[in-house]
Backbone as a chain_set.jsonl record, in Angstrom:
{"seq": "MRGPGAASDNVQPVATPDLFLHAARSLGVEPGRCAVVEDSAYGVRAARAAGMRAFGYCGGLTPAARLEGPGTVVFDDMRELPALLGMAGG", "coords": {"N": [[61.345, 100.698, 86.962], [62.833, 100.083, 83.893], [65.886, 99.278, 82.316], [69.222, 99.215, 80.899], [70.516, 98.042, 83.028], [68.648, 96.786, 84.638], [67.419, 95.149, 87.5], [65.621, 93.098, 87.17], [66.413, 91.805, 84.897], [68.358, 90.031, 85.513], [69.224, 86.892, 86.752], [71.022, 86.054, 88.59], [72.307, 86.211, 91.974], [72.563, 89.367, 93.707], [75.055, 89.646, 94.85], [76.987, 88.848, 93.072], [79.146, 90.042, 90.435], [77.891, 90.148, 87.998], [75.513, 91.567, 87.14], [76.341, 94.244, 87.232], [78.467, 94.186, 85.405], [77.072, 93.45, 83.107], [75.466, 95.729, 82.749], [77.463, 97.65, 82.204], [78.573, 96.608, 79.809], [76.286, 96.774, 78.174], [76.02, 99.493, 77.958], [78.319, 100.127, 76.686], [80.642, 100.793, 78.078], [83.735, 100.702, 79.748], [84.329, 98.682, 82.626], [86.063, 99.79, 84.585], [85.596, 102.478, 84.328], [83.215, 102.936, 85.476], [80.85, 103.716, 88.082], [79.393, 102.562, 91.067], [76.647, 102.878, 93.159], [75.712, 101.762, 96.207], [73.744, 100.286, 98.837], [74.155, 98.056, 100.268], [76.219, 95.523, 101.732], [76.788, 93.3, 100.157], [76.291, 94.281, 97.567], [78.246, 96.288, 97.365], [80.556, 94.715, 97.499], [80.204, 93.249, 95.145], [80.379, 95.27, 93.216], [83.06, 96.039, 93.528], [84.247, 93.613, 92.807], [83.621, 93.622, 90.145], [85.35, 95.464, 89.218], [84.753, 98.124, 89.432], [84.223, 101.521, 90.581], [83.228, 101.825, 93.889], [80.62, 103.077, 95.832], [79.464, 103.318, 98.981], [76.45, 103.674, 100.498], [75.528, 104.619, 103.614], [73.266, 105.566, 104.84], [70.968, 104.241, 105.35], [69.838, 101.119, 106.366], [72.179, 99.633, 106.59], [75.14, 99.53, 108.412], [78.009, 101.728, 108.358], [80.467, 100.394, 108.765], [80.088, 97.871, 107.651], [80.106, 98.386, 104.98], [82.549, 99.354, 104.291], [85.736, 99.054, 102.695], [88.496, 98.107, 100.526], [89.027, 100.575, 98.093], [86.476, 101.633, 98.309], [84.171, 104.225, 98.784], [82.563, 105.478, 101.498], [79.549, 106.947, 102.469], [77.037, 109.109, 103.999], [75.108, 110.891, 103.291], [73.113, 111.712, 100.712], [73.269, 114.082, 99.344], [75.927, 114.591, 99.129], [76.843, 113.046, 97.081], [77.134, 113.98, 94.257], [79.513, 115.552, 94.409], [81.304, 113.643, 95.378], [81.402, 111.935, 93.212], [82.663, 113.561, 91.481], [81.281, 115.363, 89.971], [80.279, 117.783, 90.697], [78.736, 120.871, 90.227], [79.62, 124.314, 89.648]], "CA": [[61.982, 101.269, 85.796], [63.685, 99.121, 83.194], [66.983, 99.86, 81.563], [70.254, 98.229, 80.627], [70.965, 97.397, 84.254], [67.494, 96.485, 85.484], [67.594, 93.939, 88.302], [64.739, 92.043, 86.674], [67.073, 91.128, 83.782], [69.437, 89.193, 86.019], [68.764, 85.841, 87.651], [72.075, 85.812, 89.568], [72.201, 87.033, 93.18], [73.208, 90.675, 93.602], [76.427, 89.558, 95.346], [77.907, 88.598, 91.967], [79.327, 91.252, 89.634], [77.281, 89.974, 86.677], [74.578, 92.642, 86.796], [77.103, 95.456, 86.965], [79.198, 93.978, 84.152], [76.064, 93.486, 82.041], [75.105, 97.136, 82.536], [78.591, 98.316, 81.547], [78.611, 96.132, 78.414], [75.123, 97.316, 77.458], [76.256, 100.918, 77.716], [79.574, 100.284, 75.963], [81.582, 101.479, 78.966], [84.645, 99.814, 80.465], [83.997, 98.623, 84.051], [86.893, 100.706, 85.358], [85.086, 103.845, 84.19], [81.87, 102.936, 86.067], [80.679, 103.889, 89.525], [78.208, 101.895, 91.596], [76.187, 103.358, 94.461], [75.035, 100.628, 96.838], [73.485, 100.389, 100.274], [74.324, 96.734, 100.869], [77.59, 95.014, 101.704], [76.9, 92.413, 98.995], [76.372, 95.112, 96.376], [79.561, 96.93, 97.35], [81.532, 93.681, 97.129], [79.999, 92.922, 93.73], [80.925, 96.383, 92.435], [84.526, 95.916, 93.554], [84.604, 92.42, 92.021], [83.46, 93.991, 88.738], [86.388, 96.43, 88.879], [84.119, 99.441, 89.372], [84.292, 102.344, 91.784], [82.101, 101.515, 94.769], [80.198, 104.086, 96.795], [78.558, 102.667, 99.919], [75.554, 104.607, 101.191], [75.201, 104.093, 104.936], [72.165, 106.345, 105.399], [69.807, 103.366, 105.505], [69.923, 100.094, 107.402], [73.5, 99.006, 106.669], [76.129, 100.39, 109.061], [79.187, 102.076, 107.56], [81.521, 99.387, 108.915], [79.827, 96.734, 106.755], [80.291, 98.835, 103.599], [83.936, 99.758, 104.091], [86.633, 98.1, 102.056], [89.428, 98.727, 99.581], [88.44, 101.227, 96.931], [85.076, 101.998, 98.538], [83.889, 105.481, 99.463], [81.343, 105.335, 102.289], [78.959, 108.252, 102.769], [75.721, 108.974, 104.63], [74.228, 111.979, 102.856], [73.042, 111.664, 99.239], [73.645, 115.384, 98.773], [77.378, 114.549, 98.909], [77.186, 112.166, 95.963], [77.708, 114.626, 93.062], [80.907, 115.937, 94.656], [82.083, 112.408, 95.477], [81.558, 111.429, 91.848], [83.426, 114.533, 90.721], [80.38, 116.021, 89.028], [79.68, 118.961, 91.321], [78.764, 122.095, 89.431], [80.025, 125.396, 90.512]], "C": [[62.882, 100.207, 85.181], [64.752, 99.876, 82.406], [68.057, 98.819, 81.385], [70.715, 97.483, 81.868], [69.823, 97.049, 85.176], [67.692, 95.162, 86.201], [66.749, 92.789, 87.772], [65.346, 91.275, 85.501], [68.094, 90.091, 84.24], [68.887, 88.155, 86.981], [69.825, 85.49, 88.688], [71.834, 86.667, 90.812], [72.976, 88.332, 93.007], [74.668, 90.608, 94.04], [77.437, 89.238, 94.246], [78.027, 89.869, 91.129], [78.582, 91.228, 88.303], [76.37, 91.123, 86.258], [75.33, 93.915, 86.435], [77.887, 95.34, 85.658], [78.257, 94.006, 82.951], [75.68, 94.93, 81.721], [76.22, 97.87, 81.797], [78.683, 97.909, 80.081], [77.482, 96.745, 77.599], [75.308, 98.781, 77.102], [77.54, 101.172, 76.932], [80.639, 101.007, 76.765], [82.453, 100.435, 79.662], [84.296, 99.823, 81.955], [84.8, 99.596, 84.911], [86.462, 102.156, 85.278], [83.702, 103.99, 84.805], [81.932, 103.178, 87.567], [79.371, 103.232, 89.925], [77.901, 102.487, 92.959], [75.322, 102.254, 95.049], [74.79, 100.901, 98.311], [73.575, 99.026, 100.954], [75.776, 96.294, 100.751], [77.8, 94.107, 100.501], [77.059, 93.217, 97.707], [77.716, 95.796, 96.24], [80.631, 95.918, 96.947], [81.412, 93.316, 95.65], [80.57, 94.016, 92.831], [82.444, 96.3, 92.38], [84.982, 94.72, 92.728], [84.5, 92.691, 90.524], [84.533, 94.972, 88.285], [85.87, 97.843, 88.769], [84.346, 100.201, 90.675], [83.043, 102.077, 92.609], [81.875, 102.654, 95.748], [79.156, 103.439, 97.692], [77.756, 103.69, 100.693], [75.124, 103.99, 102.517], [74.094, 104.897, 105.609], [70.907, 105.526, 105.606], [70.022, 102.39, 106.646], [71.311, 99.493, 107.581], [74.497, 99.956, 107.32], [77.363, 100.588, 108.184], [80.252, 100.989, 107.615], [81.316, 98.193, 107.984], [80.059, 97.093, 105.296], [81.748, 99.153, 103.281], [84.751, 98.646, 103.452], [87.535, 98.82, 101.079], [88.694, 99.338, 98.393], [86.993, 101.636, 97.088], [84.998, 103.322, 99.28], [82.562, 105.302, 100.182], [80.846, 106.729, 102.656], [77.557, 108.053, 103.324], [74.727, 110.052, 104.226], [74.244, 112.022, 101.327], [73.395, 112.998, 98.592], [75.142, 115.457, 98.497], [77.754, 113.837, 97.613], [77.734, 112.887, 94.73], [79.173, 115.016, 93.248], [81.799, 114.702, 94.739], [82.355, 111.814, 94.097], [82.372, 112.375, 90.971], [82.592, 115.298, 89.718], [79.761, 117.289, 89.604], [79.822, 120.164, 90.398], [79.251, 123.239, 90.29], [80.599, 126.498, 89.832]], "O": [[63.609, 99.515, 85.893], [64.519, 100.976, 81.904], [67.835, 97.647, 81.69], [71.257, 96.383, 81.754], [70.009, 97.018, 86.393], [68.084, 94.169, 85.588], [67.128, 91.626, 87.914], [64.851, 90.206, 85.145], [68.633, 89.35, 83.418], [68.165, 88.494, 87.92], [69.551, 84.696, 89.588], [71.225, 87.732, 90.719], [73.94, 88.386, 92.243], [75.457, 91.458, 93.626], [78.641, 89.351, 94.477], [77.108, 90.688, 91.114], [78.64, 92.202, 87.553], [76.457, 91.597, 85.125], [75.002, 94.584, 85.456], [77.958, 96.3, 84.891], [78.612, 94.53, 81.896], [75.582, 95.306, 80.552], [75.951, 98.629, 80.866], [78.852, 98.76, 79.207], [77.692, 97.184, 76.468], [74.817, 99.251, 76.076], [77.82, 102.31, 76.554], [81.447, 101.749, 76.207], [81.954, 99.403, 80.112], [83.993, 100.886, 82.498], [84.268, 100.164, 85.865], [86.912, 102.981, 86.073], [83.075, 105.042, 84.677], [82.929, 102.884, 88.225], [78.368, 103.33, 89.218], [78.781, 102.589, 93.814], [74.317, 101.861, 94.457], [75.53, 101.648, 98.951], [73.121, 98.863, 102.087], [76.471, 96.644, 99.798], [78.865, 94.133, 99.885], [77.874, 92.868, 96.853], [78.27, 95.882, 95.144], [81.512, 96.229, 96.146], [82.423, 93.097, 94.983], [81.177, 93.721, 91.802], [83.045, 96.469, 91.319], [85.99, 94.799, 92.026], [85.202, 92.069, 89.726], [84.622, 95.284, 87.097], [86.47, 98.677, 88.091], [84.62, 99.614, 91.721], [81.93, 102.1, 92.085], [82.802, 103.131, 96.403], [78.084, 103.053, 97.225], [78.312, 104.48, 101.455], [74.44, 102.967, 102.543], [74.0, 104.902, 106.837], [69.877, 106.071, 106.002], [70.35, 102.791, 107.762], [71.592, 98.901, 108.623], [74.687, 101.073, 106.838], [77.712, 99.728, 107.375], [80.88, 100.696, 106.597], [82.292, 97.567, 107.571], [80.197, 96.203, 104.456], [82.127, 99.211, 102.111], [84.483, 97.46, 103.647], [87.361, 100.013, 100.83], [87.848, 98.696, 97.771], [86.337, 101.957, 96.098], [85.679, 103.518, 100.287], [81.547, 105.007, 99.551], [81.617, 107.582, 103.094], [76.954, 106.993, 103.158], [73.624, 110.116, 104.768], [75.27, 112.331, 100.721], [73.778, 113.04, 97.422], [75.583, 116.297, 97.713], [78.863, 114.009, 97.108], [78.741, 112.434, 94.188], [79.984, 114.83, 92.341], [82.92, 114.708, 94.231], [83.425, 111.255, 93.855], [82.73, 112.028, 89.845], [83.113, 115.821, 88.733], [78.802, 117.814, 89.037], [80.897, 120.432, 89.862], [79.288, 123.139, 91.516], [80.983, 127.482, 90.464]]}, "num_chains": 1, "name": "protein.A"}
């Protein structure tokens, strides 16, 4: 799938915040109003470096301890994500 934040548009490694900042600019949204869901330690660090809220998904191969850090919410069940993002209906 291609979109404003498609990985194929970026030649920098994922560990840099460039892709996330590019996506925010393309959407006209300030980085501080963005949330990034990542399952890699590099992606979580890049999200934080971009000034975005980082959500580290530890339900895959990356252990929770590698995703933890300042300003990062670590979770292991994707069903929790809407509530974590503050979008739960009810």
